[in-house]
C-alpha angles and dihedrals in degrees: 000000000000093000090055088055091048095250130128134204115251122197094348120158104231094208093053090047091053091048092049092047091050092048091050091050091052093054112101116243111252117252110246112229111194118224116249116232119236116250112263117243115254116273113255108242096183116118115266120252129205113234125199110227100179135038 
């Protein structure tokens, strides 16, 4: 993945990298719980009124 981005590893212990990669692969993927949207307020059905905002 780093090579695709044009990056390289510097001073990385290969054994530790393998252990970390294996540990990350063993981790279960988190269950995605979607957020529930709030209920919209009811639509106002009253007739519209024009309001004067300046004198």
